[in-house]
Residue, then its C-alpha position, 0 to 999 in steps of 0.5 A: m499499499s505504501a508503494d500506491l501512496e507513493r505512486l499518488r504522492t509522485q503523480l499529484r505533484a506532477r500534476g501541480m498539487r501539494v501533497t498537504g497533511q490533509r491530503e495525506r490523511i484522506l489518502v491513508a484513509v482512503a486506501g484503508l477502507g477500500h471503498g468509501p463514502p465522505e462520511e466513512i471517510l471523515a470519521a476515519v481521518n478524524g479518529d486517526g489522532g490528528s486534528m478533527l477536519p471538517s466534512s467541508t475540507v474532506y470533500r473539497a479534498l476528495e474532489a480535488l483528488e480526483d480530478a487528479g486522478a488520484v482517487r475515483h468513484t463509483h455509486i455503490d449506494p446510491r445516496s452517496p459516492s463511495y472512494q476509492l485509490d486509483t490504484h485499486d484494480d479495475h472492477v465492476h462493484l457488486r452489491c446485495s440488494t438485500c443484505g448489503r454485502l459488497g463485492e466485485v468481479p473483474v471488469s473483463v466479466l464484461d467484455g464485449v458489452a462495451e463494444a455492443i454499447e458502443g455499437q447500438s448508441g454510439y456512447q463509449v462506457d467506463l465499465t470500471h465506475i460501475a456498480l450491479h446490484g441484485r442478491c449475494p449467493q447467501c441471500r439468495t440461498s436463505 
């Protein structure tokens, strides 16, 4: 994980962005969560032993970090985006509509879907930015 964070620090500096203590703490929180909505990221940052950050600071930092390509978001939960480091492998998010369990599969399971969509509509889609909802194996058997 530290190699990922170092790569992101270098990437941010190359884009002219300072790696402030606040941004560093937010990147570490996102890395620790794997996927997390802003509220969980805020709680992780404010629980890391450093000074408390207001939610507005975390929201602005996440937006700036996303613009710089260090984090990306997906709407796993329709109410709030979920952030992850951009170093995380491309994948499709899975969310159980019954219990809320999260899973993921490689984006390769959708091979051919992007081409089919483009062929029918002309849209070029990003399949790494999606979440599919359904029922997990445990909920299907209960």
